[in-house]
N, C-alpha and C positions, 0 to 999 in steps of 0.2 A: 409335069410338076411332081407327080409321085416319084419319079426316078431321081429327081434332084433331092427330095426329102430322104429317100432311101440311101442315096450317096452320102449325104451329111451324117446319117445315122451310122453308116459303116465307118466313115472317117473318124467319128467321135468314139466309136467302140474300139477301133484300132489304136487311137491315141490313148485311151484309158488303159488298154492292155499294155502298151509300151511303158507308161509311167508306173503301173502297178508291178510289172515284172522287174524294173530297175529298183524299186523300193524294196521288194522282197529279196532280191539278190544282194542288196547293200546292207542287209541286216546282220550278216555274219562276216566277221573278219578273222582270217586265219593268221596265226603268228608262229614262227619257228626260228630256231637258231641253226645256221649251217656249220660246217666243220671248221670254218675260219673264225667263228664267233660272231658273225654278222647277223643281226636280227632282221627278219623279213616280215612284211605285212602284205596280205593279199586277200582279195575277195574270192579267189579260187583256191580250193584245197590243194596242198602240195601232193607229191606222189606218195604212195602207200608206205614206202620204207622210211619216211621222215616223220618224226614225232612232232606234232603241232598242238596248239591250243586254240580253242574257239573263243572269240571275243564278240559279244553282241553289242550292237549300237546302243541299246538302252542302258548298258552297264558302263558306258564310257562317259566320264565327266568332261564337259567342254573345258578347254583351257581358259583360264582367266585372262582377260585382255586388259591392257592398260600398262602404266609404267610405275614401277616402284623404285623410288630414289634409293640409291645405296646409302647405307648408314655411314656417316662420316666418322673416321677414327678420332678418338679423343686424344688430343696432343697434351703432352706434359707442359708445365709452365715454362720450362727451359726451352723446349722446342718452339712454343709460341713466341717466346722472347727472341729466339734466334731468327725466326721467320720475319718478325716485325723489324728487327734491325737490318736484315738483308733487304727488305723492301724499302726501308728508309735510305739505305746506302745507294740502292739502285736509283731512287728518285733524285738524291743529291748529285749523283754522277751524271745522270742523263738530262736533268732539267733543274739547273740551279735556281731559276726564277720561281719554279713551283716550290722548291725546298724553302726558299726565302719567304714566300707567301705563307706557307704552312707554319714556319717559325714565328712570323709576325702575328698571325692569327692566334696561335697558342699563347704568345706573350700577352696579347690584348685580352683574351679570355681569362687568363690567369690574373691579370690586373683587376678585371671586373669582379671575379670571384673573391678576391682578397680585400677589395676596397669597399664593397657595399654589403650591408648586413641583410637587406631584404631585396631579393631578386625574384622576378617572376618568369615563368616559362609557359609555353603553350602546352596544354594537356593533349597528348596525341589522339586520345579517344574523342574528346569533345571539342577541342580547339580553344577552350577557355583558358584564360591566364590564371595560373595557380602559383603559389609561392614555392620557391625552391627550398626543399628541406635540407637540414644540416648533413644528412647522409648523402643526399644527391650532390650537395656542394662539395663535400670531401671527395666523392668519387670523380666528379668533374675536374676538380683541382688536380687529382692524381693523374688523370688522363692528360691534362694540359702540361703538367710537369714532365711527363714521359715524352710528349711531342716536342717540348723544348729541348730535352736531352737528345732526341733523335735528329732533329732538324736544325737546331741552332748552333751546334758545335761543328767545327771545321774538320 
């Protein structure tokens, strides 16, 4: 029994030594640039004739992980208009039924916006029915007129 205990102690001591030696060796990183301009990183020092820099693990900031969405380029009004017209033309050429449905929907919404003085819409935050303001009505009417121009003409 004592030999088994002694064997476990030796194994544990050996394991601790292995881990501690790799941790100590991993604390310094050497970096240098060769004649071709290539940057090298190593845990072993380069030969004496090469100028190098020591970097310590404690000084290295970990890289931030995650995704940062690229900022979208702000398009001019003319560019936005050209893209919208190209998309509408594509829809009209590829799917006449969809273009006709978009045209009819825009005409119907335009008729509603011009015919009734009090319209209600669902508030996106609460879901409650709120009255459509004049500013919203004018903006919606402009959108429907643009859709009619894009999808109802041949």
